[in-house]
All heavy atoms as TSV, in Angstrom:
chain	resi	resn	atom	element	x	y	z
A	1	MET	N	N	114.566	111.783	109.064
A	1	MET	CA	C	115.528	112.513	109.931
A	1	MET	C	C	115.640	111.718	111.246
A	1	MET	O	O	114.695	111.552	111.935
A	1	MET	CB	C	115.070	113.916	110.167
A	1	MET	CG	C	116.129	114.750	110.775
A	1	MET	SD	S	115.593	116.452	110.564
A	1	MET	CE	C	115.420	116.954	112.253
A	2	ALA	N	N	116.842	111.291	111.585
A	2	ALA	CA	C	117.056	110.508	112.860
A	2	ALA	C	C	117.182	111.460	114.001
A	2	ALA	O	O	117.799	112.507	113.893
A	2	ALA	CB	C	118.280	109.659	112.674
A	3	LYS	N	N	116.608	111.049	115.097
A	3	LYS	CA	C	116.701	111.823	116.317
A	3	LYS	C	C	117.821	111.321	117.168
A	3	LYS	O	O	117.975	110.096	117.396
A	3	LYS	CB	C	115.422	111.852	117.134
A	3	LYS	CG	C	114.294	112.650	116.552
A	3	LYS	CD	C	113.191	112.799	117.517
A	3	LYS	CE	C	112.146	113.770	116.977
A	3	LYS	NZ	N	111.109	113.987	117.964
A	4	GLY	N	N	118.650	112.214	117.721
A	4	GLY	CA	C	119.662	111.808	118.636
A	4	GLY	C	C	119.159	111.855	120.065
A	4	GLY	O	O	117.964	111.578	120.319
A	5	LYS	N	N	120.021	112.138	121.040
A	5	LYS	CA	C	119.543	112.251	122.386
A	5	LYS	C	C	118.667	113.460	122.591
A	5	LYS	O	O	118.933	114.535	121.915
A	5	LYS	CB	C	120.724	112.398	123.329
A	5	LYS	CG	C	121.560	111.099	123.432
A	5	LYS	CD	C	122.608	111.193	124.510
A	5	LYS	CE	C	123.287	109.880	124.680
A	5	LYS	NZ	N	124.283	109.914	125.756
A	6	ASP	N	N	117.659	113.360	123.395
A	6	ASP	CA	C	116.777	114.501	123.646
A	6	ASP	C	C	117.507	115.611	124.396
A	6	ASP	O	O	118.375	115.349	125.184
A	6	ASP	CB	C	115.560	114.060	124.523
A	6	ASP	CG	C	114.646	113.098	123.767
A	6	ASP	OD1	O	114.589	113.179	122.503
A	6	ASP	OD2	O	114.016	112.272	124.438
A	7	VAL	N	N	117.176	116.843	124.006
A	7	VAL	CA	C	117.836	117.971	124.649
A	7	VAL	C	C	117.236	118.198	126.029
A	7	VAL	O	O	117.919	118.421	127.012
A	7	VAL	CB	C	117.657	119.255	123.722
A	7	VAL	CG1	C	118.276	120.448	124.471
A	7	VAL	CG2	C	118.377	119.047	122.419
A	8	ARG	N	N	115.881	118.120	126.117
A	8	ARG	CA	C	115.210	118.303	127.379
A	8	ARG	C	C	115.002	116.915	128.014
A	8	ARG	O	O	114.378	116.058	127.425
A	8	ARG	CB	C	113.888	119.012	127.257
A	8	ARG	CG	C	114.051	120.424	126.763
A	8	ARG	CD	C	112.885	121.263	127.008
A	8	ARG	NE	N	112.612	121.693	128.338
A	8	ARG	CZ	C	113.290	122.583	129.008
A	8	ARG	NH1	N	114.398	123.131	128.448
A	8	ARG	NH2	N	112.987	122.914	130.284
A	9	VAL	N	N	115.572	116.719	129.249
A	9	VAL	CA	C	115.430	115.446	129.916
A	9	VAL	C	C	114.731	115.634	131.238
A	9	VAL	O	O	114.810	116.669	131.866
A	9	VAL	CB	C	116.783	114.815	130.131
A	9	VAL	CG1	C	117.445	114.399	128.829
A	9	VAL	CG2	C	117.716	115.751	130.818
A	10	LYS	N	N	114.001	114.567	131.707
A	10	LYS	CA	C	113.335	114.591	132.972
A	10	LYS	C	C	114.364	114.236	134.061
A	10	LYS	O	O	115.209	113.316	133.880
A	10	LYS	CB	C	112.203	113.595	132.995
A	10	LYS	CG	C	111.027	114.039	132.210
A	10	LYS	CD	C	109.910	113.055	132.401
A	10	LYS	CE	C	108.760	113.437	131.473
A	10	LYS	NZ	N	107.616	112.535	131.589
A	11	VAL	N	N	114.377	115.026	135.141
A	11	VAL	CA	C	115.227	114.763	136.249
A	11	VAL	C	C	114.475	114.663	137.574
A	11	VAL	O	O	113.401	115.242	137.664
A	11	VAL	CB	C	116.383	115.854	136.391
A	11	VAL	CG1	C	117.320	115.805	135.169
A	11	VAL	CG2	C	115.793	117.197	136.545
A	12	ILE	N	N	115.011	113.959	138.516
A	12	ILE	CA	C	114.407	113.887	139.850
A	12	ILE	C	C	115.258	114.638	140.825
A	12	ILE	O	O	116.498	114.442	140.928
A	12	ILE	CB	C	114.354	112.393	140.299
A	12	ILE	CG1	C	113.536	111.567	139.219
A	12	ILE	CG2	C	113.740	112.271	141.667
A	12	ILE	CD1	C	113.582	110.088	139.502
A	13	LEU	N	N	114.568	115.546	141.545
A	13	LEU	CA	C	115.236	116.341	142.590
A	13	LEU	C	C	114.876	115.751	143.946
A	13	LEU	O	O	113.705	115.511	144.257
A	13	LEU	CB	C	114.785	117.756	142.503
A	13	LEU	CG	C	115.030	118.505	141.186
A	13	LEU	CD1	C	114.441	119.910	141.243
A	13	LEU	CD2	C	116.509	118.536	140.855
A	14	GLU	N	N	115.906	115.555	144.798
A	14	GLU	CA	C	115.649	114.920	146.102
A	14	GLU	C	C	116.213	115.893	147.192
A	14	GLU	O	O	117.256	116.503	147.048
A	14	GLU	CB	C	116.415	113.568	146.198
A	14	GLU	CG	C	116.135	112.805	147.449
A	14	GLU	CD	C	116.810	111.457	147.319
A	14	GLU	OE1	O	118.033	111.393	147.494
A	14	GLU	OE2	O	116.093	110.472	147.100
A	15	CYS	N	N	115.494	115.961	148.310
A	15	CYS	CA	C	115.839	116.863	149.419
A	15	CYS	C	C	117.200	116.401	150.018
A	15	CYS	O	O	117.311	115.226	150.396
A	15	CYS	CB	C	114.839	116.850	150.505
A	15	CYS	SG	S	115.202	117.913	151.926
A	16	LYS	N	N	118.154	117.279	150.139
A	16	LYS	CA	C	119.479	116.925	150.619
A	16	LYS	C	C	119.496	116.795	152.166
A	16	LYS	O	O	120.257	116.010	152.711
A	16	LYS	CB	C	120.526	117.917	150.175
A	16	LYS	CG	C	120.817	117.800	148.700
A	16	LYS	CD	C	122.036	118.560	148.327
A	16	LYS	CE	C	122.511	118.157	146.884
A	16	LYS	NZ	N	123.759	118.862	146.595
A	17	SER	N	N	118.702	117.629	152.833
A	17	SER	CA	C	118.763	117.574	154.336
A	17	SER	C	C	118.083	116.319	154.831
A	17	SER	O	O	118.503	115.740	155.834
A	17	SER	CB	C	118.124	118.831	154.877
A	17	SER	OG	O	116.754	118.949	154.536
A	18	CYS	N	N	117.004	115.843	154.162
A	18	CYS	CA	C	116.363	114.587	154.553
A	18	CYS	C	C	117.289	113.404	154.346
A	18	CYS	O	O	117.336	112.478	155.152
A	18	CYS	CB	C	115.083	114.325	153.769
A	18	CYS	SG	S	113.700	115.417	154.211
A	19	VAL	N	N	118.041	113.439	153.230
A	19	VAL	CA	C	118.945	112.317	152.917
A	19	VAL	C	C	120.084	112.297	153.930
A	19	VAL	O	O	120.501	111.265	154.394
A	19	VAL	CB	C	119.525	112.484	151.483
A	19	VAL	CG1	C	120.608	111.497	151.198
A	19	VAL	CG2	C	118.444	112.398	150.516
A	20	ARG	N	N	120.623	113.459	154.345
A	20	ARG	CA	C	121.749	113.533	155.306
A	20	ARG	C	C	121.293	113.062	156.668
A	20	ARG	O	O	122.039	112.363	157.329
A	20	ARG	CB	C	122.304	114.955	155.391
A	20	ARG	CG	C	123.372	115.194	154.339
A	20	ARG	CD	C	124.033	116.521	154.550
A	20	ARG	NE	N	123.290	117.530	153.854
A	20	ARG	CZ	C	123.019	118.730	154.310
A	20	ARG	NH1	N	123.490	119.108	155.460
A	20	ARG	NH2	N	122.361	119.619	153.615
A	21	ASN	N	N	120.102	113.467	157.080
A	21	ASN	CA	C	119.609	113.078	158.441
A	21	ASN	C	C	119.112	111.624	158.477
A	21	ASN	O	O	119.008	111.038	159.531
A	21	ASN	CB	C	118.474	114.006	158.862
A	21	ASN	CG	C	118.983	115.460	159.050
A	21	ASN	OD1	O	120.145	115.653	159.224
A	21	ASN	ND2	N	118.043	116.401	158.960
A	22	GLY	N	N	118.808	111.050	157.318
A	22	GLY	CA	C	118.258	109.683	157.310
A	22	GLY	C	C	116.806	109.750	157.653
A	22	GLY	O	O	116.226	110.845	158.021
A	23	ILE	N	N	116.113	108.629	157.562
A	23	ILE	CA	C	114.707	108.563	157.868
A	23	ILE	C	C	114.582	108.221	159.363
A	23	ILE	O	O	115.011	107.162	159.801
A	23	ILE	CB	C	113.997	107.556	156.985
A	23	ILE	CG1	C	114.189	107.974	155.521
A	23	ILE	CG2	C	112.564	107.433	157.343
A	23	ILE	CD1	C	113.679	106.947	154.545
A	24	ASN	N	N	113.946	109.102	160.147
A	24	ASN	CA	C	113.756	108.891	161.525
A	24	ASN	C	C	112.363	109.281	161.910
A	24	ASN	O	O	111.553	109.580	161.060
A	24	ASN	CB	C	114.791	109.605	162.405
A	24	ASN	CG	C	114.823	111.061	162.084
A	24	ASN	OD1	O	113.851	111.664	161.534
A	24	ASN	ND2	N	115.962	111.722	162.405
A	25	LYS	N	N	111.997	109.335	163.228
A	25	LYS	CA	C	110.624	109.703	163.624
A	25	LYS	C	C	110.250	111.118	163.207
A	25	LYS	O	O	109.103	111.389	162.850
A	25	LYS	CB	C	110.487	109.562	165.142
A	25	LYS	CG	C	110.531	108.118	165.553
A	25	LYS	CD	C	110.421	107.981	167.087
A	25	LYS	CE	C	110.548	106.544	167.503
A	25	LYS	NZ	N	110.475	106.407	168.952
A	26	GLU	N	N	111.186	112.032	163.225
A	26	GLU	CA	C	110.900	113.439	162.849
A	26	GLU	C	C	110.695	113.569	161.344
A	26	GLU	O	O	109.935	114.382	160.917
A	26	GLU	CB	C	112.090	114.353	163.348
A	26	GLU	CG	C	112.225	114.394	164.837
A	26	GLU	CD	C	113.452	115.129	165.198
A	26	GLU	OE1	O	114.147	115.644	164.338
A	26	GLU	OE2	O	113.743	115.152	166.438
A	27	SER	N	N	111.413	112.777	160.582
A	27	SER	CA	C	111.344	112.861	159.134
A	27	SER	C	C	110.796	111.471	158.545
A	27	SER	O	O	111.589	110.605	158.352
A	27	SER	CB	C	112.747	113.137	158.551
A	27	SER	OG	O	112.784	112.909	157.234
A	28	PRO	N	N	109.534	111.404	158.287
A	28	PRO	CA	C	108.957	110.111	157.887
A	28	PRO	C	C	109.236	109.730	156.391
A	28	PRO	O	O	108.864	108.619	155.983
A	28	PRO	CB	C	107.412	110.348	158.075
A	28	PRO	CG	C	107.240	111.797	157.901
A	28	PRO	CD	C	108.458	112.414	158.443
A	29	GLY	N	N	109.897	110.586	155.600
A	29	GLY	CA	C	110.158	110.213	154.243
A	29	GLY	C	C	111.145	111.155	153.635
A	29	GLY	O	O	111.738	112.023	154.312
A	30	ILE	N	N	111.334	111.069	152.325
A	30	ILE	CA	C	112.257	111.968	151.593
A	30	ILE	C	C	111.439	112.631	150.466
A	30	ILE	O	O	110.727	112.018	149.698
A	30	ILE	CB	C	113.395	111.092	150.952
A	30	ILE	CG1	C	114.228	110.497	152.047
A	30	ILE	CG2	C	114.292	111.996	150.096
A	30	ILE	CD1	C	115.304	109.545	151.541
A	31	SER	N	N	111.574	113.965	150.432
A	31	SER	CA	C	110.839	114.768	149.465
A	31	SER	C	C	111.536	114.649	148.127
A	31	SER	O	O	112.747	114.761	148.000
A	31	SER	CB	C	110.853	116.206	149.929
A	31	SER	OG	O	110.290	117.004	148.907
A	32	ARG	N	N	110.694	114.391	147.067
A	32	ARG	CA	C	111.206	114.350	145.684
A	32	ARG	C	C	110.327	115.127	144.731
A	32	ARG	O	O	109.102	115.072	144.885
A	32	ARG	CB	C	111.293	112.855	145.248
A	32	ARG	CG	C	112.374	112.088	145.924
A	32	ARG	CD	C	112.601	110.736	145.263
A	32	ARG	NE	N	113.776	110.116	145.847
A	32	ARG	CZ	C	113.945	108.851	145.847
A	32	ARG	NH1	N	113.079	108.015	145.280
A	32	ARG	NH2	N	115.074	108.359	146.376
A	33	TYR	N	N	110.930	115.767	143.836
A	33	TYR	CA	C	110.228	116.504	142.742
A	33	TYR	C	C	110.715	115.992	141.445
A	33	TYR	O	O	111.932	115.630	141.269
A	33	TYR	CB	C	110.546	118.006	142.805
A	33	TYR	CG	C	109.810	118.738	143.935
A	33	TYR	CD1	C	110.410	118.903	145.186
A	33	TYR	CD2	C	108.539	119.259	143.764
A	33	TYR	CE1	C	109.789	119.562	146.189
A	33	TYR	CE2	C	107.887	119.937	144.789
A	33	TYR	CZ	C	108.506	120.131	145.990
A	33	TYR	OH	O	107.896	120.766	147.016
A	34	ILE	N	N	109.823	115.983	140.407
A	34	ILE	CA	C	110.209	115.656	139.003
A	34	ILE	C	C	110.120	116.914	138.221
A	34	ILE	O	O	109.083	117.645	138.243
A	34	ILE	CB	C	109.307	114.562	138.478
A	34	ILE	CG1	C	109.476	113.295	139.264
A	34	ILE	CG2	C	109.659	114.333	136.974
A	34	ILE	CD1	C	108.483	112.199	138.838
A	35	THR	N	N	111.151	117.238	137.449
A	35	THR	CA	C	111.204	118.414	136.598
A	35	THR	C	C	111.955	118.139	135.330
A	35	THR	O	O	112.449	116.988	135.141
A	35	THR	CB	C	111.761	119.629	137.391
A	35	THR	OG1	O	111.591	120.800	136.563
A	35	THR	CG2	C	113.254	119.432	137.664
A	36	GLN	N	N	112.138	119.124	134.486
A	36	GLN	CA	C	112.870	118.956	133.209
A	36	GLN	C	C	114.091	119.959	133.270
A	36	GLN	O	O	113.955	120.987	133.889
A	36	GLN	CB	C	112.059	119.229	132.024
A	36	GLN	CG	C	110.957	118.232	131.772
A	36	GLN	CD	C	110.177	118.552	130.523
A	36	GLN	OE1	O	110.235	119.691	130.038
A	36	GLN	NE2	N	109.439	117.596	129.986
A	37	LYS	N	N	115.117	119.633	132.518
A	37	LYS	CA	C	116.221	120.544	132.364
A	37	LYS	C	C	116.723	120.414	130.899
A	37	LYS	O	O	116.563	119.377	130.259
A	37	LYS	CB	C	117.333	120.300	133.338
A	37	LYS	CG	C	118.237	119.131	133.016
A	37	LYS	CD	C	119.439	119.143	133.902
A	37	LYS	CE	C	120.430	118.039	133.462
A	37	LYS	NZ	N	121.630	118.109	134.237
A	38	ASN	N	N	117.312	121.510	130.464
A	38	ASN	CA	C	117.909	121.566	129.113
A	38	ASN	C	C	119.316	121.087	129.227
A	38	ASN	O	O	120.137	121.703	129.955
A	38	ASN	CB	C	117.808	122.960	128.537
A	38	ASN	CG	C	118.202	122.997	127.083
A	38	ASN	OD1	O	119.116	122.324	126.654
A	38	ASN	ND2	N	117.497	123.813	126.315
A	39	ARG	N	N	119.643	120.031	128.549
A	39	ARG	CA	C	120.977	119.464	128.674
A	39	ARG	C	C	122.092	120.360	128.200
A	39	ARG	O	O	123.197	120.326	128.689
A	39	ARG	CB	C	121.017	118.123	127.896
A	39	ARG	CG	C	122.115	117.159	128.286
A	39	ARG	CD	C	122.038	115.941	127.400
A	39	ARG	NE	N	120.799	115.240	127.582
A	39	ARG	CZ	C	120.686	113.900	127.594
A	39	ARG	NH1	N	121.744	113.201	127.474
A	39	ARG	NH2	N	119.508	113.383	127.678
A	40	HIS	N	N	121.797	121.190	127.146
A	40	HIS	CA	C	122.789	122.080	126.599
A	40	HIS	C	C	123.066	123.266	127.505
A	40	HIS	O	O	124.251	123.723	127.674
A	40	HIS	CB	C	122.371	122.584	125.212
A	40	HIS	CG	C	122.341	121.498	124.191
A	40	HIS	ND1	N	123.403	120.751	123.821
A	40	HIS	CD2	C	121.283	121.023	123.490
A	40	HIS	CE1	C	123.057	119.848	122.908
A	40	HIS	NE2	N	121.764	120.016	122.656
A	41	ASN	N	N	122.041	123.784	128.170
A	41	ASN	CA	C	122.188	125.011	129.002
A	41	ASN	C	C	122.710	124.652	130.388
A	41	ASN	O	O	123.404	125.479	130.989
A	41	ASN	CB	C	120.860	125.725	129.150
A	41	ASN	CG	C	120.425	126.317	127.841
A	41	ASN	OD1	O	121.193	126.543	126.922
A	41	ASN	ND2	N	119.100	126.598	127.747
A	42	THR	N	N	122.318	123.520	130.959
A	42	THR	CA	C	122.769	123.123	132.293
A	42	THR	C	C	123.382	121.719	132.255
A	42	THR	O	O	122.699	120.710	132.541
A	42	THR	CB	C	121.570	123.122	133.322
A	42	THR	OG1	O	120.579	122.339	132.748
A	42	THR	CG2	C	121.155	124.489	133.549
A	43	PRO	N	N	124.615	121.537	131.833
A	43	PRO	CA	C	125.205	120.218	131.731
A	43	PRO	C	C	125.552	119.625	133.141
A	43	PRO	O	O	125.620	118.433	133.323
A	43	PRO	CB	C	126.510	120.438	130.909
A	43	PRO	CG	C	126.810	121.892	131.158
A	43	PRO	CD	C	125.522	122.612	131.320
A	44	ASN	N	N	125.655	120.521	134.170
A	44	ASN	CA	C	126.009	120.053	135.480
A	44	ASN	C	C	124.715	119.570	136.243
A	44	ASN	O	O	123.658	119.794	135.687
A	44	ASN	CB	C	126.626	121.180	136.356
A	44	ASN	CG	C	127.948	121.721	135.679
A	44	ASN	OD1	O	128.536	120.969	134.949
A	44	ASN	ND2	N	128.240	122.920	135.970
A	45	ARG	N	N	124.880	119.049	137.410
A	45	ARG	CA	C	123.724	118.597	138.167
A	45	ARG	C	C	122.946	119.841	138.619
A	45	ARG	O	O	123.516	120.859	139.086
A	45	ARG	CB	C	124.171	117.803	139.343
A	45	ARG	CG	C	124.663	116.424	138.935
A	45	ARG	CD	C	124.752	115.551	140.153
A	45	ARG	NE	N	125.238	114.230	139.750
A	45	ARG	CZ	C	124.438	113.217	139.521
A	45	ARG	NH1	N	123.124	113.359	139.629
A	45	ARG	NH2	N	124.848	112.032	139.205
A	46	LEU	N	N	121.639	119.707	138.594
A	46	LEU	CA	C	120.716	120.746	138.904
A	46	LEU	C	C	120.433	120.788	140.442
A	46	LEU	O	O	120.266	119.756	141.055
A	46	LEU	CB	C	119.425	120.585	138.163
A	46	LEU	CG	C	118.357	121.665	138.181
A	46	LEU	CD1	C	118.928	122.913	137.497
A	46	LEU	CD2	C	117.148	121.228	137.451
A	47	GLU	N	N	120.443	121.985	141.018
A	47	GLU	CA	C	120.101	122.157	142.453
A	47	GLU	C	C	119.182	123.310	142.531
A	47	GLU	O	O	119.428	124.437	142.073
A	47	GLU	CB	C	121.346	122.460	143.301
A	47	GLU	CG	C	122.195	121.225	143.523
A	47	GLU	CD	C	123.297	121.502	144.555
A	47	GLU	OE1	O	123.539	122.637	144.896
A	47	GLU	OE2	O	123.895	120.520	145.002
A	48	LEU	N	N	117.947	123.093	143.108
A	48	LEU	CA	C	116.922	124.101	143.297
A	48	LEU	C	C	116.474	124.117	144.714
A	48	LEU	O	O	116.486	123.087	145.412
A	48	LEU	CB	C	115.752	123.834	142.401
A	48	LEU	CG	C	115.963	123.875	140.885
A	48	LEU	CD1	C	114.701	123.427	140.186
A	48	LEU	CD2	C	116.345	125.293	140.456
A	49	LYS	N	N	116.052	125.319	145.182
A	49	LYS	CA	C	115.492	125.451	146.512
A	49	LYS	C	C	113.993	125.221	146.424
A	49	LYS	O	O	113.285	125.973	145.779
A	49	LYS	CB	C	115.828	126.841	147.085
A	49	LYS	CG	C	115.821	126.908	148.584
A	49	LYS	CD	C	116.442	128.209	149.018
A	49	LYS	CE	C	116.625	128.143	150.556
A	49	LYS	NZ	N	117.157	129.327	151.124
A	50	LYS	N	N	113.509	124.146	147.025
A	50	LYS	CA	C	112.085	123.766	146.984
A	50	LYS	C	C	111.607	123.510	148.405
A	50	LYS	O	O	112.394	123.329	149.313
A	50	LYS	CB	C	111.849	122.489	146.163
A	50	LYS	CG	C	112.453	122.513	144.806
A	50	LYS	CD	C	111.597	123.323	143.863
A	50	LYS	CE	C	110.692	122.509	143.077
A	50	LYS	NZ	N	109.811	123.280	142.194
A	51	PHE	N	N	110.285	123.459	148.524
A	51	PHE	CA	C	109.646	123.189	149.872
A	51	PHE	C	C	109.697	121.741	150.160
A	51	PHE	O	O	109.242	120.908	149.294
A	51	PHE	CB	C	108.246	123.732	149.951
A	51	PHE	CG	C	107.623	123.501	151.285
A	51	PHE	CD1	C	107.978	124.312	152.341
A	51	PHE	CD2	C	106.678	122.425	151.476
A	51	PHE	CE1	C	107.372	124.130	153.625
A	51	PHE	CE2	C	106.167	122.243	152.713
A	51	PHE	CZ	C	106.467	123.072	153.781
A	52	CYS	N	N	110.164	121.378	151.315
A	52	CYS	CA	C	110.155	119.943	151.816
A	52	CYS	C	C	109.077	119.746	152.787
A	52	CYS	O	O	109.130	120.303	153.889
A	52	CYS	CB	C	111.499	119.537	152.320
A	52	CYS	SG	S	111.552	117.850	152.949
A	53	PRO	N	N	108.033	118.923	152.535
A	53	PRO	CA	C	106.932	118.790	153.492
A	53	PRO	C	C	107.389	118.003	154.717
A	53	PRO	O	O	106.682	118.072	155.767
A	53	PRO	CB	C	105.868	118.031	152.720
A	53	PRO	CG	C	106.589	117.416	151.553
A	53	PRO	CD	C	107.825	118.262	151.277
A	54	TYR	N	N	108.526	117.273	154.646
A	54	TYR	CA	C	109.002	116.482	155.782
A	54	TYR	C	C	109.852	117.349	156.790
A	54	TYR	O	O	109.807	117.132	157.966
A	54	TYR	CB	C	109.734	115.284	155.318
A	54	TYR	CG	C	108.918	114.369	154.454
A	54	TYR	CD1	C	109.140	114.313	153.086
A	54	TYR	CD2	C	107.850	113.693	154.937
A	54	TYR	CE1	C	108.388	113.541	152.279
A	54	TYR	CE2	C	107.067	112.858	154.163
A	54	TYR	CZ	C	107.326	112.805	152.784
A	54	TYR	OH	O	106.560	112.000	151.987
A	55	CYS	N	N	110.580	118.272	156.209
A	55	CYS	CA	C	111.377	119.211	156.987
A	55	CYS	C	C	110.590	120.440	157.447
A	55	CYS	O	O	110.968	121.175	158.328
A	55	CYS	CB	C	112.589	119.655	156.228
A	55	CYS	SG	S	113.700	118.344	155.723
A	56	TYR	N	N	109.450	120.719	156.737
A	56	TYR	CA	C	108.589	121.848	156.942
A	56	TYR	C	C	109.314	123.176	156.679
A	56	TYR	O	O	109.134	124.205	157.448
A	56	TYR	CB	C	108.006	121.871	158.384
A	56	TYR	CG	C	107.161	120.687	158.695
A	56	TYR	CD1	C	107.538	119.726	159.555
A	56	TYR	CD2	C	105.919	120.530	158.034
A	56	TYR	CE1	C	106.825	118.618	159.844
A	56	TYR	CE2	C	105.109	119.429	158.350
A	56	TYR	CZ	C	105.568	118.483	159.228
A	56	TYR	OH	O	104.793	117.379	159.438
A	57	LYS	N	N	110.185	123.249	155.699
A	57	LYS	CA	C	110.883	124.431	155.296
A	57	LYS	C	C	111.423	124.255	153.913
A	57	LYS	O	O	111.433	123.202	153.361
A	57	LYS	CB	C	112.001	124.770	156.269
A	57	LYS	CG	C	113.086	123.634	156.418
A	57	LYS	CD	C	114.099	124.044	157.468
A	57	LYS	CE	C	115.047	122.901	157.711
A	57	LYS	NZ	N	115.977	123.211	158.692
A	58	HIS	N	N	111.930	125.379	153.377
A	58	HIS	CA	C	112.559	125.375	152.005
A	58	HIS	C	C	113.970	124.886	152.163
A	58	HIS	O	O	114.737	125.372	152.947
A	58	HIS	CB	C	112.497	126.755	151.380
A	58	HIS	CG	C	111.182	127.139	150.845
A	58	HIS	ND1	N	110.209	127.681	151.670
A	58	HIS	CD2	C	110.621	127.000	149.645
A	58	HIS	CE1	C	109.109	127.906	150.913
A	58	HIS	NE2	N	109.325	127.542	149.687
A	59	THR	N	N	114.302	123.834	151.397
A	59	THR	CA	C	115.672	123.276	151.450
A	59	THR	C	C	116.185	123.093	150.009
A	59	THR	O	O	115.430	123.225	149.057
A	59	THR	CB	C	115.689	121.885	152.159
A	59	THR	OG1	O	114.808	121.042	151.461
A	59	THR	CG2	C	115.217	121.985	153.534
A	60	ILE	N	N	117.444	122.798	149.902
A	60	ILE	CA	C	118.046	122.528	148.566
A	60	ILE	C	C	117.756	121.147	148.150
A	60	ILE	O	O	117.998	120.196	148.879
A	60	ILE	CB	C	119.570	122.781	148.660
A	60	ILE	CG1	C	119.835	124.249	148.896
A	60	ILE	CG2	C	120.232	122.384	147.332
A	60	ILE	CD1	C	121.299	124.564	149.048
A	61	HIS	N	N	117.193	121.013	146.955
A	61	HIS	CA	C	116.894	119.669	146.350
A	61	HIS	C	C	117.876	119.484	145.196
A	61	HIS	O	O	118.009	120.353	144.337
A	61	HIS	CB	C	115.491	119.666	145.827
A	61	HIS	CG	C	114.447	119.517	146.850
A	61	HIS	ND1	N	114.242	120.458	147.869
A	61	HIS	CD2	C	113.584	118.511	147.158
A	61	HIS	CE1	C	113.285	120.059	148.661
A	61	HIS	NE2	N	112.864	118.863	148.243
A	62	GLY	N	N	118.644	118.337	145.217
A	62	GLY	CA	C	119.618	118.099	144.167
A	62	GLY	C	C	119.210	117.014	143.238
A	62	GLY	O	O	118.424	116.134	143.632
A	63	GLU	N	N	119.793	117.012	142.069
A	63	GLU	CA	C	119.463	116.032	141.042
A	63	GLU	C	C	120.098	114.665	141.491
A	63	GLU	O	O	121.209	114.617	141.919
A	63	GLU	CB	C	119.993	116.518	139.735
A	63	GLU	CG	C	119.754	115.577	138.551
A	63	GLU	CD	C	120.355	116.113	137.253
A	63	GLU	OE1	O	120.641	117.322	137.133
A	63	GLU	OE2	O	120.524	115.244	136.389
A	64	ILE	N	N	119.304	113.636	141.265
A	64	ILE	CA	C	119.820	112.289	141.512
A	64	ILE	C	C	119.717	111.406	140.264
A	64	ILE	O	O	119.043	111.806	139.308
A	64	ILE	CB	C	118.977	111.610	142.639
A	64	ILE	CG1	C	117.491	111.436	142.261
A	64	ILE	CG2	C	119.135	112.286	143.951
A	64	ILE	CD1	C	116.714	110.506	143.196
A	65	LYS	N	N	120.449	110.294	140.250
A	65	LYS	CA	C	120.379	109.368	139.116
A	65	LYS	C	C	119.136	108.601	139.117
A	65	LYS	O	O	118.549	108.362	140.184
A	65	LYS	CB	C	121.564	108.414	139.134
A	65	LYS	CG	C	122.896	109.096	138.804
A	65	LYS	CD	C	123.987	108.025	138.767
A	65	LYS	CE	C	125.279	108.674	138.368
A	65	LYS	NZ	N	126.367	107.676	138.313
A	66	LYS	N	N	118.614	108.193	137.963
A	66	LYS	CA	C	117.432	107.378	137.904
A	66	LYS	C	C	117.733	105.923	138.200
A	66	LYS	O	O	118.793	105.487	138.035
A	66	LYS	CB	C	116.827	107.523	136.546
A	66	LYS	CG	C	116.257	108.869	136.271
A	66	LYS	CD	C	115.520	108.900	134.931
A	66	LYS	CE	C	115.007	110.279	134.694
A	66	LYS	NZ	N	114.342	110.426	133.427
């Protein structure tokens, strides 16, 4: 039995507020999380509210390309 594309794929979530502000003295890096999503249930880009250690608050993390 041949396997097609995997239904569950790994995605990288990146903090949107760190990316918009750029890297400066207040923000020493960009927060990234690795998670999985089901391609059939969520065909659009994934956005989750996660904690950003560089912003010191919960922000929206969006899916990026690998």
